[in-house]
N, C-alpha and C positions, 0 to 999 in steps of 0.2 A: 183379798192380797194376790199378788201372784207368785207361781212359785219362780226358783231360778231358772227349772227348765223351760218354761215359759218365756224367759228374755233370751235363754239362749237359742230357742226357737225363734222366735221375732227376730233375731241378729240373722242370723241363717237368712231369713226367706227374705229381709232388706237386701243383704247382701247377694242372694243368687237371682233378685229380677224384682224387687220391689213390692213383690206380696209379704202379707200378713197374716198370720193364723190368728184372731181375734181372740183370748183367753174371756172375756168377760161373758162372754153365752155358752161356756163350756157348760158338760153336763155329765160327772161323773156317777160311776154305782156310788148308793150308799148316798148321795145327795137328790135334792126335791123330796114332795111329799108322795105320799101312796097317789093322790090325783094327778101327780107330773106326770109319775113314773107310768101310771095305766093311758095317761095321753098318750105320752110318747110313744109308747105300744102299738097302740091303736094306729096310728099313724105309718107306722111300720109295716109292711107287708113281709109275712111269714109262714110257719107253718102251723101258728096259733099256740102251740103246748110251750109252757115256760116250768123246766123243772128247778128245784129251789134246792141248790148244797148247802150243806149247814155254814155257817159264820164260823172262824176261827183260824188260826195261823197258817191250814194248810186250803183253804177256799183262793180259788181261781181270783186274779187281779185283770184290768184290762186297762190301758190308756195308750194311746198312740200321737204320731205326732206325722204334721204331714209338710212338706216342703215340696220347692218348684223345682223339678227336676232339668240341669245346665242344660240339656237338650230341648225337650219337650214334655208337656203335660206334669205329674205330680207324681211324686215319691210318699207311700203311706207305709210309716216303719211301725206295726202293733208291738207294742210294751207287753207282756202276761208276765204274770208269776205265777204256777201251781197247773199250770195247762201247757200239753198236749198236742201242737196238729199232728192229725192222724187223719189225711186225705185217702188214705188206703183201706180206712173204716165207714167212711163218709153212709147215709143211709142205713149200717147198721144199729147193734144195740147199742144203747147209754152206757160210757162208761167214765163214771166222775175223774172229771180233771182232765177229758181229751174228747176232740172235738174240730171245729172250723170255724169262721169268722163270716158274718155278712154283712158285705160293704151298701149305705144305701148313700145314695147324694139325692138331697130334697126330699127326701123321704120315699123314693124309688128304689129299691132291690137293683144293684147291677151289676153283684159279682160275690161269687164265695171266695173266700181265701182261707190257702191251706199252708198258709207259711207267717212270719212275720215282718215281711217285706211285699209290698203291691205296690205296681206303676198304673195310675190312673191315667191314661192315654192325654182326655181331657177334660177340663170342666167351665161350663158355662161362665162367661163375665158377669160380675158383679159380685153379692156377696153371696156365697153356698153353702147350705149345713150337707158335712160329710159326715155321717154314723158310723157305728161298727158295732158287731155284737159278737159275744160268742156262744157260739151253737151245740149241741153235744151233737154225736154223730148219728141220732137221730132226725136233728135239725131241731129240738126243742130248743127256745131259746131259756140260755144260764139265768141262773138267779141264785143271789149268796142271799139267804135270808130274804126280806123282801124287796130290794136291790137288785134290778135289772143289771147284767153285767155289759151296758151297754154304755158307748160314751159319743157326743154329738158335739162338734168344732162347726166353726163360720171360719170358710178360707173366703179370701178378698183374693178375686181372680183379675188380671188386669192385661 
């Protein structure tokens, strides 16, 4: 079942240019088996470390919305809770609930993200996998329990 947020994003994408964020292939933290998480994790280039945070009401969360920019490219809106973007501390010591994000397009890391909005200049035509991970200051990928803070969505680019 698709959420009301999916339907809102779908309408915005259609309105802005006929492109659609396909919800049937989304992967959010907490979904999928350990094998799915390990497979997804192995397809992404990163620094290879995972920092496991405790589950609970103070645990960070991650989601994102991709919309076509009216001028060109795509706008990525990261939606987090219990997480602070701290570009001033990149490469420093791990601090729980603080860090940055990594952006992957079709499994290849293309950028670090230091805030809740990011502009993607262009995506290739066709169905594209966009993945965002939350990472600590030390670049380790964050996990809550055994669920990586990683979301992948497929975007149809025309």
